[in-house]
C-alpha positions in Angstrom: 123.8 98.2 73.4 125.8 99.7 71.3 126.6 103.1 70.5 124.7 103.0 67.3 121.5 101.6 69.1 121.6 104.2 71.7 122.2 107.5 69.0 119.4 105.9 67.2 117.2 105.8 70.1 118.1 109.3 71.4 117.2 110.4 68.0 114.3 108.6 67.5 113.2 110.1 70.7 114.0 113.7 70.2 111.9 113.3 67.0 108.8 111.7 69.0 108.6 114.7 71.8 108.8 117.0 68.8 106.3 115.5 66.8 104.2 115.6 70.2 104.8 119.6 70.7 103.4 120.1 67.0 100.2 117.9 67.6 99.7 119.5 71.1 100.4 122.9 68.7 97.5 121.8 66.1 95.4 120.7 68.5 95.1 123.9 70.6 94.8 125.6 67.2 92.1 123.7 66.3 90.4 124.3 69.4 90.8 127.7 69.3 89.5 128.2 65.8 86.2 126.0 66.6 84.0 128.8 67.0 82.8 128.2 70.8 79.4 130.4 72.2 79.7 133.0 73.7 77.5 134.7 76.6 76.7 138.3 75.4 74.3 141.0 77.5 71.8 142.6 75.8 68.8 145.3 76.3 66.7 143.8 73.2 67.8 140.6 71.3 68.5 141.3 67.5 66.5 140.2 65.0 66.9 136.8 64.0 68.7 137.7 60.3 71.2 140.2 62.7 72.1 137.7 65.2 75.4 135.9 65.2 75.8 132.3 65.3 77.2 130.7 68.3 76.2 133.7 71.2 73.9 133.2 73.8 72.2 136.5 74.5 71.5 137.6 78.0 68.5 139.5 78.1 67.3 140.5 81.8 63.7 139.3 82.6 62.2 142.1 84.9 59.1 139.9 85.9 61.6 136.8 87.4 65.1 139.7 87.7 67.2 136.4 86.0 68.6 136.2 82.9 66.8 134.7 79.8 69.3 132.9 77.6 68.4 132.7 73.9 70.5 131.2 70.4 70.3 131.6 67.0 68.6 128.1 65.7 68.5 127.6 62.4 66.4 130.8 61.5 65.0 131.4 64.7 66.0 133.4 67.6 65.4 130.8 70.6 64.5 130.6 74.2 67.0 127.8 75.5 66.8 128.6 79.2 67.5 131.2 82.1 69.7 132.0 85.2 67.4 131.1 87.5 68.1 128.3 90.1 65.8 126.6 92.1 67.7 125.7 95.9 64.6 125.0 97.5 65.5 121.3 98.3 69.3 121.7 98.6 71.1 121.5 102.0 73.5 124.1 102.9 76.6 123.3 104.3 77.0 124.1 107.9 80.3 124.9 109.7 81.1 122.0 112.1 78.8 119.5 110.1 79.0 116.6 107.3 76.3 115.1 105.2 77.0 111.0 105.7 75.2 108.3 104.0 72.6 106.3 106.1 74.9 103.1 106.5 77.4 105.3 107.8 74.8 106.5 110.6 73.2 103.4 111.2 76.7 101.9 111.9 77.3 104.7 114.3 74.3 104.2 115.4 75.3 101.2 116.7 78.2 102.2 118.5 78.2 103.2 122.4 79.7 106.2 123.6 83.5 105.5 124.9 83.0 102.1 123.2 86.9 100.4 122.4 87.7 99.6 118.8 88.6 96.1 118.4 90.3 95.2 114.9 92.6 92.2 113.7 96.4 92.6 114.4 99.0 92.7 111.9 100.5 89.5 113.3 99.0 86.4 113.4 97.7 86.0 117.1 97.4 89.4 117.5 94.4 92.0 118.0 94.2 95.6 118.0 92.3 97.3 120.9 92.5 101.2 120.4 95.5 101.0 117.9 97.8 99.1 120.4 98.6 95.7 119.3 97.6 93.2 121.9 99.1 89.6 121.3 96.5 86.8 122.2 98.7 84.0 121.8 101.8 82.9 120.4 102.1 80.4 117.1 104.7 77.9 118.3 107.8 77.3 116.0 108.4 73.8 114.2 110.8 73.1 117.0 108.9 73.6 119.8 106.2 71.6 118.3 108.7 69.2 117.7 109.8 69.1 121.1 106.1 69.0 122.6 105.8 65.7 120.5 108.6 64.3 121.5 108.1 64.8 125.1 104.7 63.7 124.9 104.9 60.8 122.5 109.1 60.2 123.2 111.8 60.4 120.3 111.4 58.3 117.3 115.0 56.6 118.7 113.3 55.9 121.6 110.7 53.5 119.9 112.9 51.6 117.6 
């Protein structure tokens, strides 16, 4: 590649890097100016006319002891949700225990304690028994096969 092409490529690379940096700055600026919602704890709810857009008001509900969440929607202040979470049907993780899929449990239940693990080996004619490779048979080379065929059937020179 000629020196001019290399120089042009390097200049183009620098220009592309600068454009990327500028785009990143503009994207961050746009996100910062987007007016994301924020939470604000209050003792009493503001009147709808005084409520701010993009603010979620957290008001403690003394009956449930959780915060109710309100936001200005249109010209009204509406309750959206509360901060309560029902964990009644959730399973908590216990030390030394894990959740397991039913199919995995079924598979494990079918394996006897102290069973030998057998799987395919890396090379043809081998298996792995508990991770150790064992040779079941060796594959004969072409030369070995030809020698056996010659021994059994005679060489092609003898039959001529």
